[in-house]
KOLSE-452104 format. One record per atom (N, C-alpha, C, O): y, z, x; residue in three letters. Coordinates in steps of 0.2 Angstrom, whole numbers, padded with zeros to 4 digits, always signed. Each point is the difference from the previous one (the first is absolute). Layout:
BEGIN
YZXALA
...
***
This chain:
BEGIN
-0149+0081+0059MET
+0003+0000-0006MET
+0001-0008-0007MET
+0005-0004-0001MET
-0012+0006-0006SER
+0002-0006-0005SER
+0008+0003-0002SER
+0001+0006+0000SER
+0003-0016-0001SER
+0004+0001-0003SER
+0002+0000-0007SER
+0005-0001-0003SER
-0014+0001-0003ALA
-0001+0000-0004ALA
+0000+0006-0004ALA
-0004+0005+0002ALA
+0010-0004-0011CYS
+0000+0004-0001CYS
-0006+0003-0006CYS
-0004-0003-0004CYS
+0004+0005+0006PRO
-0007+0005-0008PRO
+0004-0002-0007PRO
+0006-0001-0001PRO
-0012+0001-0002ASP
+0002+0001-0008ASP
-0001+0005-0001ASP
-0003-0001-0005ASP
+0003+0007+0007THR
+0003+0007-0003THR
-0001+0002+0004THR
-0003-0003+0005THR
+0004+0010-0005MET
+0003+0006+0005MET
-0003+0006-0006MET
-0001+0001-0006MET
+0000+0002+0013THR
-0001+0010-0006THR
+0005+0002+0004THR
+0001-0002+0006THR
+0005+0009-0010VAL
+0004+0004+0001VAL
-0002+0004+0000VAL
-0006-0002+0001VAL
+0007+0010+0000ASP
-0004+0007-0001ASP
-0004-0002-0008ASP
+0002+0000-0006ASP
-0008-0003+0011GLY
-0003-0001-0007GLY
+0001-0004-0008GLY
-0002+0003-0005GLY
+0006-0009+0005GLU
+0002-0003-0004GLU
-0001-0008+0003GLU
+0000-0002+0006GLU
+0000-0001-0011LYS
-0002-0008+0004LYS
+0005-0005-0003LYS
+0002-0002-0006LYS
+0000-0001+0012TYR
+0004-0005-0002TYR
-0001-0005-0003TYR
-0004+0002-0004TYR
+0005-0008+0003VAL
+0001-0007+0000VAL
+0003+0000+0001VAL
+0004+0004+0000VAL
-0003-0013+0002LYS
+0005-0005+0005LYS
+0001-0002-0009LYS
-0004+0001-0005LYS
+0011-0004+0007ALA
+0002-0001-0011ALA
-0002-0006+0002ALA
-0006+0000-0002ALA
+0008-0004+0006SER
-0003-0008+0001SER
-0008-0001-0002SER
-0002-0006+0001SER
-0003+0011-0003LYS
-0007+0002+0000LYS
+0001+0000-0009LYS
-0004-0002-0004LYS
+0010+0007+0003VAL
+0000+0001-0007VAL
+0001-0002-0003VAL
-0003+0003-0005VAL
+0008-0010+0002TYR
-0001-0004-0003TYR
-0006-0010+0002TYR
+0001-0006-0002TYR
-0003+0008+0004GLU
-0004-0002+0004GLU
-0008-0002-0007GLU
-0003-0005-0001GLU
+0004+0011-0001ASP
-0005-0003-0007ASP
+0003+0001-0006ASP
-0004+0003-0004ASP
+0010-0005+0002SER
+0008+0002-0004SER
-0004-0010-0006SER
-0001-0006-0001SER
+0000+0010+0000PRO
-0004-0006-0008PRO
+0006-0007+0002PRO
+0006+0002+0002PRO
-0007-0007-0001VAL
+0006-0006-0002VAL
+0000-0002-0006VAL
-0004-0003-0004VAL
+0012+0004+0001LYS
+0004-0004-0004LYS
+0005-0003-0003LYS
+0004-0001+0005LYS
-0002-0001-0010ILE
+0004-0005-0005ILE
+0003+0002+0002ILE
-0003+0001+0006ILE
+0012+0003-0007VAL
+0004+0002-0001VAL
+0005-0003-0003VAL
+0004-0003+0002VAL
-0005+0007-0011ILE
+0008-0005-0003ILE
+0006+0006+0002ILE
-0001+0004-0005ILE
+0004-0002+0007LEU
+0006+0002-0002LEU
+0007-0004-0006LEU
-0001-0006-0002LEU
+0005+0009+0001GLN
+0006+0001-0003GLN
+0003-0006+0005GLN
-0003-0002+0005GLN
+0008-0001-0007ARG
+0005-0004+0001ARG
-0005-0008+0003ARG
+0002-0004+0004ARG
-0009+0003-0006GLY
-0003-0004+0002GLY
+0000+0001+0004GLY
+0006-0001+0000GLY
-0009+0003+0006TRP
-0004+0002+0006TRP
-0007+0002+0000TRP
-0002+0005-0001TRP
-0003-0011+0003VAL
-0009+0000+0001VAL
+0003-0001+0007VAL
+0004-0003+0003VAL
-0010+0008-0001MET
-0002+0003+0004MET
-0007-0001+0002MET
-0002+0001-0006MET
-0004-0003+0012VAL
-0006+0004-0001VAL
+0000+0004+0009VAL
+0003-0002+0005VAL
-0005+0006-0007GLY
-0006+0007+0008GLY
-0004+0006-0002GLY
-0002+0001-0006GLY
+0003+0002+0010ARG
-0003+0005-0001ARG
+0002+0005-0003ARG
+0004+0004+0002ARG
-0007-0001-0010PHE
+0003+0003-0002PHE
+0001+0007+0000PHE
-0006+0004+0001PHE
+0012+0000-0003GLU
-0004+0007+0002GLU
+0008+0005-0002GLU
+0006+0000+0000GLU
-0013+0004-0004ARG
+0006+0005-0007ARG
-0003+0009+0004ARG
-0004+0004+0002ARG
+0012-0004-0003ASP
+0002+0007+0002ASP
+0006+0003-0007ASP
+0006+0000+0001ASP
-0008+0001-0004GLY
+0005+0003-0004GLY
+0000-0005-0004GLY
-0004-0004-0002GLY
+0015+0007+0001SER
-0001-0009-0003SER
+0003-0003+0007SER
+0004-0005+0000SER
-0006+0008+0004GLU
+0004-0005+0010GLU
-0006-0007-0001GLU
-0001+0000-0006GLU
-0002-0005+0009CYS
-0004-0004-0002CYS
+0005-0005+0006CYS
+0006-0002-0001CYS
-0010+0000+0006LYS
+0000-0005+0007LYS
-0008-0005-0003LYS
-0005+0001-0003LYS
+0009-0007+0007LEU
-0004-0005+0002LEU
+0002-0002+0009LEU
+0005-0002+0003LEU
-0013+0005-0003HIS
+0000-0002+0008HIS
-0002-0009+0000HIS
-0002-0004-0004HIS
+0004+0002+0012ASP
+0000-0004+0001ASP
-0001-0011-0006ASP
-0003-0005+0000ASP
+0011+0009-0005ALA
+0001-0003-0005ALA
+0004-0007+0000ALA
+0005+0000+0003ALA
-0008-0006-0007SER
+0005-0004+0002SER
+0005+0000-0010SER
-0002+0003-0005SER
+0007-0007+0005VAL
+0003-0004-0005VAL
-0006-0008-0002VAL
-0001-0005+0004VAL
-0001+0008-0011ILE
-0001-0007-0003ILE
+0006-0005-0002ILE
+0001+0000-0006ILE
+0003-0003+0009ARG
+0006-0005-0002ARG
-0003-0008-0002ARG
+0004-0004-0002ARG
-0011+0003+0002ALA
-0002-0005-0007ALA
-0010+0003+0002ALA
-0006+0001+0003ALA
+0010-0002-0007TRP
-0012+0001-0004TRP
-0005-0005+0004TRP
-0006+0000+0002TRP
+0013-0005-0005GLY
-0008-0006+0002GLY
-0006-0001-0001GLY
-0003-0003+0004GLY
+0001+0005-0011SER
-0004+0001-0005SER
+0000-0003-0006SER
+0006-0001-0001SER
-0011-0002-0005THR
-0003-0003-0003THR
+0001+0008-0008THR
+0003+0000-0005THR
-0006+0003+0008ASN
-0004+0005-0004ASN
+0008+0003+0004ASN
+0001-0003+0005ASN
+0002+0007-0008GLY
+0005+0006+0001GLY
-0001+0006+0008GLY
-0001-0002+0006GLY
+0002+0007-0009LEU
-0002+0006+0007LEU
-0007+0000-0003LEU
-0003+0005+0002LEU
-0001-0007-0005GLY
-0009+0006+0000GLY
-0005-0004+0004GLY
-0005+0002+0003GLY
+0012-0009-0002GLN
-0007-0006+0002GLN
+0003+0004+0008GLN
-0003+0001+0005GLN
+0009+0000-0004LEU
+0001+0003+0008LEU
-0003+0005+0002LEU
-0002+0001+0005LEU
+0001+0004-0010ALA
-0004+0005+0002ALA
-0006+0002+0001ALA
-0002+0005+0004ALA
-0002-0009-0008HIS
-0006-0006-0002HIS
-0005-0003+0008HIS
-0005+0002+0002HIS
+0010-0008+0002ASP
+0000-0005+0000ASP
+0004+0001+0007ASP
-0002-0004+0004ASP
+0007+0008-0002GLY
+0003+0000+0005GLY
+0006-0007-0001GLY
+0002-0005-0004GLY
+0001+0009+0012PRO
+0006-0009+0000PRO
-0003-0005-0002PRO
-0006-0001-0001PRO
+0014-0004-0001THR
-0006-0008-0001THR
+0006-0003+0007THR
+0005+0003+0003THR
-0007-0010-0003THR
+0003-0001+0006THR
+0006-0003-0002THR
+0002-0004+0004THR
+0003+0005-0010LYS
+0007+0000-0002LYS
+0002+0008+0000LYS
+0006+0002+0000LYS
-0013+0004+0000THR
+0006+0004+0000THR
+0007+0002+0006THR
+0001-0002+0005THR
+0002+0006-0008LYS
+0006+0000+0004LYS
+0001+0007+0002LYS
+0003+0003-0005LYS
-0007+0002+0012LEU
+0002+0007+0002LEU
+0005+0002+0004LEU
+0001-0005+0004LEU
+0004+0009-0003ASP
+0005+0000+0003ASP
-0001+0005+0002ASP
+0001+0005-0005ASP
-0004+0000+0013LYS
-0002+0006-0001LYS
+0006+0003+0004LYS
+0005-0001+0004LYS
-0008+0005-0009CYS
+0006+0009+0001CYS
-0002+0002+0007CYS
-0006-0001+0003CYS
+0010+0003-0002HIS
-0001+0005+0009HIS
+0002+0006-0002HIS
+0006+0002-0002HIS
-0012+0003+0004GLY
-0002+0008+0001GLY
-0001+0000-0009GLY
-0004-0004-0003GLY
+0007+0010-0002VAL
-0002+0002-0004VAL
+0004+0000-0008VAL
+0006+0001-0002VAL
-0010-0002+0001VAL
+0002-0003-0007VAL
+0002+0006-0006VAL
-0004+0000-0005VAL
+0009+0003+0004GLU
+0000+0007-0006GLU
+0003-0001-0005GLU
+0004-0004-0001GLU
-0006+0007-0002PHE
+0002+0000-0008PHE
+0000+0005-0007PHE
-0003-0003-0005PHE
+0004+0006+0004ASP
-0002+0004-0007ASP
-0005-0001-0004ASP
-0002-0006+0002ASP
-0001+0009-0006TYR
-0005-0003-0005TYR
+0003-0003-0007TYR
-0002-0003-0005TYR
+0010+0007+0008LEU
-0001-0006-0007LEU
+0003-0002+0000LEU
+0004+0002-0004LEU
-0001-0007+0008THR
-0002-0007+0003THR
-0003-0006-0006THR
+0003-0003-0004THR
-0009+0005+0007VAL
-0005-0001-0002VAL
-0001-0005-0005VAL
+0000+0003-0005VAL
-0001-0012+0002VAL
-0001-0001-0006VAL
-0007+0001-0001VAL
-0003+0003-0004VAL
+0002-0006+0009ALA
-0010-0004+0001ALA
-0004+0001+0006ALA
+0003-0001+0006ALA
-0010+0003-0007SER
-0002-0002+0007SER
-0006-0003+0000SER
-0004+0000-0005SER
+0003-0002+0010ILE
-0010-0005-0001ILE
-0003+0002+0003ILE
+0000+0004-0004ILE
-0003-0003+0008SER
-0006+0002+0002SER
-0002-0007+0003SER
+0000-0005-0004SER
-0001+0004+0008CYS
-0002-0004+0005CYS
-0009-0003+0003CYS
-0004+0005+0001CYS
+0004-0010-0001ALA
-0008+0000+0007ALA
+0002+0000+0006ALA
+0002-0005+0004ALA
-0003+0013-0002GLU
+0005-0003+0005GLU
-0006-0002+0007GLU
-0001+0005+0003GLU
-0003-0011-0001GLU
-0004+0001+0003GLU
+0004-0010+0000GLU
+0000-0004+0005GLU
+0003+0002-0012LYS
+0006-0005+0000LYS
+0006-0001+0003LYS
+0004-0004+0002LYS
-0004+0009-0001TRP
+0012+0004+0002TRP
-0001+0004+0005TRP
+0005+0003+0002TRP
-0013-0001+0003VAL
+0000+0003+0006VAL
+0004-0005+0006VAL
+0004+0002+0005VAL
-0006-0010-0007THR
+0006-0002+0007THR
+0005-0005+0001THR
+0000-0005+0003THR
+0004+0009-0006VAL
+0007-0001-0006VAL
+0004+0006+0003VAL
+0005-0001+0003VAL
-0008+0007-0004LEU
+0002+0006+0001LEU
+0003+0004+0007LEU
+0002+0005+0000LEU
***
């Protein structure tokens, strides 16, 4: 018997998707939160409830042209990321701004 878990299963005719598969398709965003927190991860929003999966706090940008450069080009050699373990959860009202990222530039660090 295989020990691999399926990505989907059907119970009583209802299809369920493995939770880790749901957020893998979420967009990568830099999220600026109140109190100066700047984070990057796979963004999920359900009403006012927000989550960042595979998140890191961006402690030092390490860029010459701000967060827009990081979003477009990915982290530099001087960027300092503090990996968060688990899911970062916050209310949408705490979001100051968010920037969509070039996912292919961030996939190796998320």
